[in-house]
N, C-alpha and C positions, 0 to 999 in steps of 0.2 A: 586568524583565517577564523570564520564561520561556518557552522552548521545550520541550515534552514530548511522547514518542510513547508513545502509548497502545499496547496491544491489548487486546482483546476476543476472548471464545468464545461463538459463539453455538449453543445447540443448533439442530439441525434445525428443529423445529418453529417456533423463534422468530426464522429467520433469512429476508432478504431473499428471494422466488423464484430470483431470480438466484443468491444464494450457494447455495441448496439446490441448484439444478442444476450447480453447479459442484462440489458433495460429491457429486454422484452420476455426472459426467461421465469418463469414464476418461482422456480424451483431452488433459482442459483441468487445470491446476492452480493456477491464479492469475487473478485479473481486479484491474487499477488503475483505480479512478474516476478521471479525471484532472476531468473539468469537469462542474459541477452548479451548483444555483441556490436559490434559496431558497423556490421554489414547486415544490408537488408534478409540478408540469405542464412543467417547463420540460427542454427538452433538453439529455440528458447524453452525455458521451463519455468511453467505458470500453474499455479494452485487454485484451485476451485474449491468454494464451500460447499459443494453439491455433488450427486452422483455423477457415474461416467456417462449414463444416457442423457443427462441434461447436459452435459460437458459436449457430447458429441454433438447434438442438436444446435451449441452454439456454435463448433467449429465448421461444421455444415455449411453457414453461411460467409465463411471466410473463400472468398475466388482463390487467393493467390496461397493457401493451402496447399502443399504438397505432399506432406504424411505426419501422423501425430500417432503418439503411442499414449494411453491413458493406463494411470496405475493409481489405486484406490490408495488412500493414506493420511495420517491426521484427521480423520472425520471429513475427508471430503475427497479430491481426486487429482493428482497430478498430471500435466499434460507436458510431453516432450512433445514440440514443434515445429516443422521446418516448413518457412515462407520464401517467397517469391519478390516481396515486395513489402514495404514498412505498412502501408497502407494509414497513412495518417496525412492530414495537410501538408502540402509541400512546405509550406511557411513555417509551421511548427517544428518539422525534422529541420530545417535548414535552421531555426533559430539554435535548436539543441546541438545542433552538430557543430555550430559557430560560438557556442558559450565557452568561456573560460572557466569553466567549472567541473567539477566530479560528481557524476549523477551516483547516488547508493541503492542498492535494491533496499526492499522491494519497493515497486511501481504498483499500488493498488487500486484497481478498479472496484466502484460500488454502482451498483443497479440505478441509483438515481441520477446518474450521469458524470458523479464526481469522479476525478484521479488524483491521487495522494502521490508525493515522491518527496526526495529530499536528495541536497545537494550542499557541496562544500566548496569554498573558495573564498577570497578575498570580498571584502565589502562590497566595495565599487561595483566590481562584476557583479554580485548576485543581485545589488540594486538596479542595474540596468535589464540583466535578464528579465528582472520581475516588471520591470517598464515596458520592455517589447512582450514578456508574454502576456501582460495586462492589454496589449492592443488588439490581441490575437483570441483571447480568450477571457472567460470571468477567473481570474486569479487571484487568490490571499495566498499571505504569509501565515501560514499558522504559528510557527513556533521559531525563534532565532537561539541560537548558544553560541558557545566558543567551542570550536573542533578541539577533540582529543583524538588521536590516533589508535587511543584505545578501545574496545567497545564503551559507548555509556551507558552507564548503569540507570539513566535517568529517560532511555528512548526506548519504549514500548513497542512492540511489533505490533500487527492487527492482530494476531491469535492472543497475543497477552492482554491486550488492550477487551477484545471480545470475551474472554476468560471474566475480567473483572467487571466488565459489563452484566455478565451471566450471574456472577457470585454475588452483586447487587440485587438484582432480579428476583434470586431465588431467597433473599432473606441471610444468606451467609456470612455478612456484615451488622445484621441488625443486632441489637444488642437487648436480651440476650438473643442468640443467634438461633434462628428459625430454618436454615438450609444447609445443607453438606456439601462436600467435595464431589460426593457421587449425584448431588442435585445437579452442580454445576456440570459436570460430565454429561448427564443425560441433555441438557439443554444445546452443549457444544457437540453433542454425538461423538462423543470419544471415550477414551477408556477413563476410569477413575485415575490412573497414575499419571497420563496425559495433562488430565484438569489439573493435577494438584502441581506437577511440573511448572505448569503456565501461571497458575496462582502465585506460587514461590517466587516465581522469575520477576512476574510483574509488580509484588509486593515489594522485594526487593529494590525493583527501579522507583519505586514511588518514593520508599524511604529515603533511598540517596539522593534523589532528587530536592526533597525537603532538606536534607541533611547540609546538600553543598551549597544550597542557596541560591540553584538556578532561576534564572528570571525568563519566564518565557514571552517577555514583550520588549527584549532588547532592540535598539535601533539600530539599521545597516545605514552606512555612510552614504549620501545621496538623497537622504530623504524617502527613500521609496515606502518606508513604514512610518 
């Protein structure tokens, strides 16, 4: 089986209202859908990279929202939300429902209209899904690897990726080093201990990726990539 990272680009009129709000909101740039379920009325858990007031403004634009509980954490805000509908294009919802794949958290929504997600399945099923998704949205395959039931050391979370990007920006990896973990924490707006842990996990993932010789450009059966 294969483990594939996809990205899609939603035009504003087709995006979920939360994603539309993210595109408009100046303070927020990323939302990570951490927990969801098989029905449109399940409670979901989303992490936003901003304050509660900004998240509330985004959620105010969701007509199907029944209730929301906002909790600060990890340099942003967690939102437990309950909606009465998915509010995504019916064709996209139907494609996901019919796909013979397992979708892994998180689903990451960015303020440029991009959404990133990962799926596991047989190569042919993944290829068919990619082709059909590309007919609906601008879809790209970012990475393909063999699926491992244990957590992959080579898979970076969005927060770990952000930590590496921040570290590079402040000079943490310069030779000689010009930035510190404290500088990374300030850029991520989190505690120094949190920044240090994110960096350690991210660096471990990158090192094991190199040592394992994983190739991010493997082909899927069916010629989809």
